SEDO-175156 format. One record per residue: x, y, z of N, C-alpha, C in turn; residue number from 0; residue in three letters. Coordinates in steps of 0.05 Angstrom, whole numbers. Layout:
n.u  n.v  n.w  ca.u  ca.v  ca.w  c.u  c.v  c.w  pos  code
X  Y  Z  X  Y  Z  X  Y  Z  NUM  ALA
...
***
This chain:
n.u  n.v  n.w  ca.u  ca.v  ca.w  c.u  c.v  c.w  pos  code
-1356  -707  642  -1337  -724  629  -1344  -727  599  0  MET
-1325  -728  582  -1330  -730  553  -1327  -759  545  1  ILE
-1347  -768  531  -1346  -796  522  -1330  -798  497  2  GLU
-1324  -821  488  -1306  -826  465  -1319  -815  439  3  ALA
-1345  -817  435  -1356  -808  410  -1363  -779  410  4  ASN
-1361  -765  432  -1365  -736  434  -1338  -722  429  5  GLU
-1340  -699  416  -1315  -684  411  -1317  -657  426  6  GLN
-1294  -647  433  -1293  -621  445  -1298  -600  423  7  LYS
-1311  -578  430  -1314  -557  410  -1286  -545  403  8  PRO
-1282  -540  378  -1256  -529  369  -1252  -501  381  9  ALA
-1229  -496  390  -1223  -470  401  -1221  -450  378  10  ALA
-1235  -427  381  -1234  -407  360  -1209  -390  363  11  LYS
-1197  -384  340  -1173  -367  341  -1183  -338  344  12  ARG
-1168  -322  358  -1176  -294  360  -1174  -281  333  13  PRO
-1193  -262  328  -1193  -248  302  -1170  -229  300  14  ARG
-1159  -227  276  -1137  -209  271  -1149  -182  264  15  LYS
-1139  -162  277  -1149  -135  272  -1130  -121  252  16  MET
-1141  -102  237  -1124  -87  218  -1104  -71  234  17  ALA
-1081  -68  222  -1060  -52  235  -1067  -22  233  18  ARG
-1056  -8  252  -1059  21  252  -1043  32  229  19  GLU
-1053  51  214  -1038  63  192  -1014  77  201  20  PRO
-992  73  187  -967  86  194  -966  114  180  21  GLN
-954  133  193  -952  159  181  -933  158  157  22  PRO
-939  173  136  -922  173  112  -895  187  119  23  ALA
-874  176  107  -848  188  112  -845  212  94  24  LYS
-831  231  104  -826  256  89  -806  250  67  25  ALA
-806  266  45  -788  262  23  -759  265  31  26  ALA
-754  281  52  -726  285  60  -715  261  75  27  GLU
-732  243  83  -723  218  97  -710  199  77  28  ASP
-716  202  51  -705  185  31  -682  199  17  29  TYR
-658  187  20  -635  199  7  -624  179  -14  30  LEU
-621  188  -38  -609  171  -59  -579  175  -59  31  LEU
-565  154  -54  -536  157  -54  -525  156  -82  32  ILE
-535  138  -98  -526  135  -126  -551  132  -143  33  GLU
-547  139  -169  -569  134  -188  -571  103  -192  34  ALA
-595  93  -196  -598  64  -199  -583  55  -225  35  PRO
-572  31  -223  -558  21  -246  -578  12  -267  36  LYS
-570  13  -293  -588  4  -314  -592  -26  -310  37  PRO
-617  -35  -317  -623  -63  -313  -617  -80  -337  38  LYS
-614  -68  -360  -608  -84  -384  -582  -73  -397  39  THR
-571  -90  -414  -547  -82  -429  -554  -59  -448  40  LYS
-578  -60  -460  -586  -39  -478  -588  -12  -464  41  ALA
-598  -12  -440  -599  13  -424  -571  23  -418  42  ALA
-553  5  -412  -525  12  -406  -512  25  -431  43  LYS
-517  13  -454  -506  24  -479  -517  52  -484  44  VAL
-544  55  -480  -556  81  -485  -544  103  -467  45  GLU
-539  96  -442  -526  115  -424  -498  122  -433  46  LEU
-483  102  -443  -456  107  -453  -457  125  -477  47  MET
-477  122  -494  -479  138  -519  -488  166  -513  48  LEU
-500  171  -489  -509  198  -482  -487  215  -469  49  GLN
-464  203  -464  -442  218  -452  -433  239  -471  50  ARG
-419  259  -461  -410  281  -478  -391  272  -500  51  GLY
-373  254  -494  -354  244  -515  -364  219  -528  52  ASP
-387  209  -520  -397  184  -533  -382  160  -524  53  GLY
-383  139  -541  -369  114  -534  -359  102  -560  54  ALA
-336  88  -557  -325  74  -580  -336  46  -581  55  THR
-332  33  -604  -342  6  -607  -329  -13  -587  56  LEU
-303  -9  -581  -289  -25  -562  -300  -21  -534  57  ASP
-307  3  -527  -319  8  -500  -346  -5  -498  58  GLU
-362  -4  -519  -388  -17  -518  -385  -47  -515  59  LEU
-367  -59  -530  -362  -88  -528  -353  -96  -500  60  CYS
-335  -80  -488  -325  -86  -462  -346  -84  -440  61  ALA
-364  -64  -443  -384  -59  -423  -407  -80  -424  62  ALA
-412  -91  -448  -435  -109  -450  -427  -138  -453  63  THR
-403  -143  -463  -395  -171  -469  -405  -179  -496  64  GLY
-416  -160  -511  -425  -167  -539  -401  -167  -558  65  TRP
-405  -180  -580  -385  -179  -601  -390  -153  -617  66  GLN
-370  -146  -633  -371  -121  -648  -395  -119  -667  67  ALA
-401  -141  -680  -424  -140  -699  -450  -136  -684  68  HIS
-452  -145  -660  -476  -142  -644  -479  -112  -636  69  THR
-457  -100  -628  -458  -72  -621  -465  -55  -645  70  CYS
-454  -61  -668  -461  -46  -692  -490  -50  -699  71  ARG
-501  -74  -695  -529  -78  -701  -547  -62  -681  72  ALA
-538  -60  -656  -553  -43  -637  -553  -14  -646  73  PHE
-531  -4  -656  -529  23  -666  -548  27  -690  74  LEU
-549  7  -707  -567  9  -730  -596  9  -721  75  THR
-602  -7  -700  -629  -7  -689  -637  20  -678  76  GLY
-617  34  -666  -623  61  -656  -630  80  -678  77  GLN
-616  78  -700  -622  94  -724  -650  88  -734  78  ARG
-657  63  -735  -683  55  -745  -706  65  -727  79  LYS
-699  69  -701  -719  79  -682  -723  109  -686  80  LYS
-706  121  -702  -709  150  -707  -689  167  -692  81  GLY
-671  155  -678  -651  171  -663  -628  179  -682  82  ARG
-616  201  -676  -594  211  -692  -568  204  -677  83  THR
-552  189  -691  -525  182  -680  -504  199  -694  84  LEU
-488  211  -677  -465  227  -688  -440  210  -686  85  GLU
-425  210  -707  -400  195  -708  -377  214  -711  86  ARG
-357  211  -694  -334  229  -695  -309  214  -689  87  SER
-286  226  -696  -260  214  -691  -249  226  -665  88  LYS
-238  210  -649  -224  220  -625  -195  225  -631  89  ARG
-181  236  -612  -152  242  -616  -136  217  -621  90  GLU
-145  195  -610  -129  170  -613  -138  155  -638  91  ASP
-151  168  -657  -160  157  -683  -181  135  -680  92  ASP
-196  135  -658  -218  116  -655  -244  130  -660  93  LYS
-262  116  -673  -288  128  -679  -306  126  -654  94  THR
-319  148  -647  -337  147  -624  -365  154  -635  95  SER
-385  142  -621  -413  145  -629  -427  159  -605  96  TYR
-445  177  -612  -459  192  -591  -488  197  -601  97  ARG
-507  194  -582  -535  201  -589  -537  231  -589  98  LEU
-548  242  -611  -550  271  -613  -569  283  -592  99  ALA
-593  272  -590  -613  281  -571  -632  258  -565  100  ALA
-639  253  -540  -658  232  -534  -686  239  -545  101  PRO
-701  218  -552  -728  223  -561  -746  233  -539  102  LEU
-766  249  -547  -784  261  -527  -801  240  -512  103  ALA
-807  218  -526  -824  198  -514  -809  178  -495  104  CYS
-782  180  -493  -767  162  -476  -771  168  -447  105  ASP
***
């Protein structure tokens, strides 16, 4: 019999064992359905500028929610980073901007 001032020994929990290693999945088990979406607005704009026909200022504003002066400032920032922006007129008389070639370090 256990008296009031004596305590029962604490029950020990069973030790957790490491899990068995799982075999690695083959590359063919992973299928990409779509390319991942850009995480930032700047990345979205860069993708738009790399298209064959480029992007107009209105398209950039609509895609990002930026005002026109912000989009123009982003384009200026691209030039300052050393990228070459080509400017051309489309058939509908809108100016489109396109990155000539991505930088090698990107």
